[in-house]
N, C-alpha and C positions, 0 to 999 in steps of 0.2 A: 262453436261447432255448428255447421249447417243442419237444418231440419229437413227431413224428407217424409213424404206422405205416400202411403201404399194403398191404392184403391183397387177394388175387385169388382169386375163386371162379369156376370154369368147368369145362373138361374136366379140369383138375387144381385143386388148392387150394394156394395158396402164402401162408404167413403170414410177414409181415415181422417178424423178430425183433430187428432193430437200429434201424429207424426212421431218420428224418431230422430234423435240427434246422432249423426254419423260423421265420420271424418271427412268423407269426400264422395264424389259421384261413384267411384269404383266400389266403395263400401256399400253404397245404396244398391248398386247392381247386384252385388253378392247377396245382400239381404233379400232382394226380390227373388233371386234364384232359390234361396232357401225357403222362402214363403211358398213358391210354386211347388217345390218338392213336398212340403208339408201338405198342401192342398191336394196334390195327386195321391198322397198316401191316405188321405181322409175320405172314406167312402161317402160321407155326407155331401161332399162336393163332387160326387161322381158324374158320369157323363150321360145319365139316363134322361135328365130334364133338358139339358142344354149341352150339346157336344162341343161348343166353343166358349171359351171364357178368357179373360184377360186380367193381368195384374199390371197396373200402370204406376210408375214412380214419378212423383212430382217434387220439384224443389220448392223451397220457401216461397218463391215468387209465382208458384203454380205452373211453371213451365214443365212440360213433360220431358224427362231426361232419359227414360228407359221404359220399355213395355215388353211384356212376354205374353204372347197369345198362344193358347193351346187349342188343338182340334183333335177330336177322337171320333172314331166310328167303330161300331160293332162289326166284327168280321165273322161272327157266328152265322153259319149258313142255315137257312131255313129248310126244313125237310120238305115243305111244299114246293119251294123254288127248286130244290135238288130234284124232286120227282118230275117237275115240269121240264127240266133240262135233260132228263134221262140219266141223272147221276144216281147211283145206288150204293 
């Protein structure tokens, strides 16, 4: 079975040194989607420090086969900005 590596780049950088054996590229893509869902649910990897982060899947030969990049922004309106714009 091929081995795939799942690297994380965001507020910190984590390189997968061991990888996971999976059946094929599609299985690796689904595993990456699951990892991203877990990271989104985990407040430790919230968007306060760095609003953009990425999970990259590499094959055994270190070729990138899939990447998911997330971006988030706070849409909470500031009372100061609202007052300056005349919103009440």
